[in-house]
C-alpha positions as CSV (number, residue, x, y, z in Angstrom):
1,M,19.8,26.7,24.1
2,D,17.4,23.7,25.8
3,K,14.5,26.0,26.4
4,V,14.2,27.5,22.9
5,V,14.2,23.9,22.1
6,S,12.0,23.0,24.1
7,I,9.5,25.3,23.2
8,L,10.1,24.7,19.5
9,L,9.6,21.2,19.3
10,P,6.1,20.9,20.6
11,V,5.0,24.0,18.2
12,G,6.9,22.6,15.7
13,F,5.3,19.4,16.4
14,T,1.6,21.2,16.9
15,L,2.0,22.2,13.7
16,F,3.5,20.6,12.0
17,G,0.4,18.3,12.4
18,F,-2.0,20.8,11.7
19,L,-0.6,21.8,8.1
20,W,-0.5,17.9,7.5
21,T,-4.1,17.7,7.9
22,V,-4.9,20.5,6.0
23,G,-3.0,20.0,3.4
24,F,-4.5,16.2,2.8
25,T,-8.2,17.1,3.7
26,T,-8.3,19.9,1.3
27,F,-6.2,16.8,-1.9
28,V,-9.4,14.9,-0.7
29,L,-12.3,17.4,-0.9
30,R,-10.4,19.0,-4.0
31,R,-10.6,15.9,-5.4
32,R,-13.9,14.8,-4.7
33,A,-15.3,17.9,-5.9
34,F,-13.4,17.4,-9.7
35,L,-15.4,13.6,-10.1
36,K,-18.5,15.3,-8.8
37,R,-18.0,17.8,-12.6
38,A,-16.2,15.4,-13.9
39,L,-17.3,13.2,-16.9
40,E,-16.8,10.4,-17.6
41,T,-15.8,8.0,-20.7
42,T,-13.4,5.0,-21.9
43,G,-9.9,5.4,-23.1
44,T,-7.3,3.3,-25.0
45,V,-4.2,3.9,-23.9
46,I,-1.6,4.4,-26.5
47,D,1.5,5.4,-25.4
48,V,3.3,4.5,-21.8
49,E,7.0,6.5,-21.1
50,V,8.5,5.4,-17.4
51,S,11.1,6.6,-16.0
52,H,13.0,6.7,-13.1
53,S,12.1,8.9,-9.7
54,S,14.4,9.7,-7.1
55,M,12.4,7.2,-4.7
56,S,13.7,4.0,-4.2
57,V,12.9,1.0,-1.9
58,G,16.5,-1.0,-1.1
59,S,18.8,0.3,-3.8
60,A,15.9,0.3,-6.3
61,R,14.3,3.2,-7.8
62,L,11.0,2.6,-8.4
63,P,9.5,3.6,-11.8
64,H,6.8,6.8,-12.6
65,H,4.1,5.1,-15.6
66,F,3.2,8.3,-17.6
67,P,0.3,6.3,-20.1
68,T,-0.7,8.1,-22.8
69,V,-4.6,7.9,-22.9
70,R,-6.9,8.7,-26.4
71,F,-10.1,9.5,-25.9
72,Q,-13.0,10.4,-27.5
73,T,-14.5,13.7,-25.7
74,A,-18.4,14.4,-25.3
75,D,-18.4,17.5,-27.9
76,G,-16.9,14.9,-30.0
77,R,-13.4,15.7,-30.3
78,L,-10.6,12.7,-30.3
79,V,-8.0,13.8,-27.6
80,D,-5.3,12.3,-26.4
81,C,-3.2,13.0,-22.7
82,K,-0.5,12.3,-20.5
83,I,-1.5,10.8,-17.4
84,N,0.5,11.2,-13.9
85,V,-0.5,7.8,-12.0
86,S,1.0,6.4,-9.4
87,F,3.9,4.1,-8.2
88,Q,1.6,1.4,-7.9
89,E,-0.6,1.6,-11.6
90,F,0.9,0.0,-14.2
91,Y,-0.6,0.0,-17.8
92,Q,-0.7,-1.3,-20.9
93,V,-0.7,0.0,-24.8
94,G,-3.6,-1.0,-26.4
95,Q,-5.0,-1.7,-22.1
96,S,-9.0,-0.2,-22.0
97,V,-9.2,2.8,-19.4
98,I,-11.9,4.5,-17.7
99,V,-10.7,8.0,-17.9
100,N,-12.7,10.8,-16.3
101,Y,-12.0,14.5,-17.6
102,D,-12.8,18.2,-16.8
103,A,-14.7,19.5,-19.8
104,Q,-13.1,22.2,-20.5
105,K,-9.9,21.2,-19.8
106,P,-9.8,17.5,-20.4
107,C,-5.7,17.1,-20.7
108,K,-5.2,19.0,-17.5
109,F,-7.2,17.5,-15.2
110,T,-7.9,13.7,-16.0
111,Q,-7.7,11.0,-14.0
112,L,-8.1,6.9,-14.7
113,G,-10.4,4.7,-13.0
114,N,-14.0,4.3,-11.7
115,R,-14.7,6.5,-9.4
116,E,-16.1,4.3,-7.3
117,S,-12.4,2.6,-6.8
118,Q,-11.1,5.3,-5.3
119,P,-8.5,5.2,-2.5
120,R,-10.6,6.1,-0.1
121,G,-9.0,3.7,2.6
122,K,-5.6,6.2,2.2
123,Y,-7.2,9.5,2.2
124,I,-8.2,8.6,5.3
125,L,-5.8,6.9,6.2
126,F,-2.9,10.3,5.4
127,I,-5.4,12.0,7.3
128,G,-5.8,10.1,10.7
129,I,-1.5,10.6,10.3
130,G,-2.2,14.4,10.4
131,V,-4.2,14.9,13.8
132,F,-2.8,12.2,15.0
133,I,0.7,14.2,15.1
134,L,-1.8,17.5,15.8
135,L,-2.7,16.2,19.6
136,I,1.0,14.9,20.2
137,G,1.5,18.6,18.9
138,L,-1.1,20.3,21.4
139,I,-1.4,17.8,24.6
140,W,2.8,18.2,24.2
141,S,2.4,21.9,23.8
142,I,-0.4,22.3,26.3
143,L,1.7,20.4,29.0
144,H,5.1,22.3,28.6
145,F,3.7,25.4,28.6
146,L,1.2,24.3,32.2
């Protein structure tokens, strides 16, 4: 049993680091591709739904905000889109926001905020964590099997 665990741990660590890195890198590349093709306009928050997630800090569950934003597309359609945003972002009814949207599916692919204000540092940090875990797993595996 100890032999199996001693083999599975470094391999599992390596696999986890690889999947983490590939997953976040794919997310970042898709997001960048979306922002390159997205159209930008200004919208107005017309409603905010707040639900509490299963994530918590201490005993308090974190609120999750879903603002509904009304904006006009480049072809003149007025659309209302309910947008899933992170825990740190809070919106108020009547607030003006920048909207990046896909012309073909404006409500399916929508993102709030200026393109230049996207959290690149967070993405680099998460990819870096994956690379770090991957390297630890690889070194551990190499040392274990030598």
